[in-house]
N, C-alpha and C positions, 0 to 999 in steps of 0.2 A: 316684881314682874313675874315670879315664880308663884305668888298667891292667886295673880290673875289667871295662869295657866290654870291652877287648880280649880279654879272657880268656873274657867270654860270646860274643862273636860267633865265636871260636874254636871254641869247644866246641858252637854251636849248629851249624855248617858240619860239624864231624866228625860229628855226630848224624845231620845231612842226608846226608853224603856215604856212611854206613854204612846207611843204612835200605834195605833190601831191599824193602820194600812201595812206596814212593817212587820208587825208581830202576829197578822192575820193566820190562824192555823191552817185555812185553807190555800193561801198562798206560800207560805214558807213554814210548813209543818216542822222542820228541825230546827228553825232559829226560834218559832214560837215554844216549843219544846225547852229548849236552852234557857230561853227567857223566863219560861215560869218555874224551871228547877233552881234558877239561882245559878246555873252555872255560867250564865254567859257573864254575869257581875263577877265571879270569880275569875273568869279569863282576862277581862278587861283590867281588875287588878293586878294580877300577875304580870300582864304585859307593862303596865305603866308604871309597875314598883320598881325598887331600887335594883333588883338582881337583873332586870332585863333591859329594858328602856332607859330607867332611871329618870323618868320623868318625874316621880314621888320619891322624895326621900324621905329616911325614917321619920323626920321632924314633921314631914308635911303627913305622913300615916298617924302619926300621934294625934295631930290636930281634927283628922278626919275621921277618927276612932267611932262619934256618934253616929255619922254616916256609915261607917262600916258596918256597926252594931243593927242598924236598921235594913241596910241589904242584906245580910247574912240573917236576919231573923226573919 
């Protein structure tokens, strides 16, 4: 069940990151700046991580290591 939740979170973040209308600098300049800098990725990671909401366990984070490396890169 938790693997499905992690997959759905990754899919939702992928859709968010590819949304041209949401990340349009003319519409939401602050959100576009956060997404371009990668800070939005870090904010979502901190919120979903084991220390805040606990949606992602340390074991989940280990399995998502390649995705995290791509997101931070």
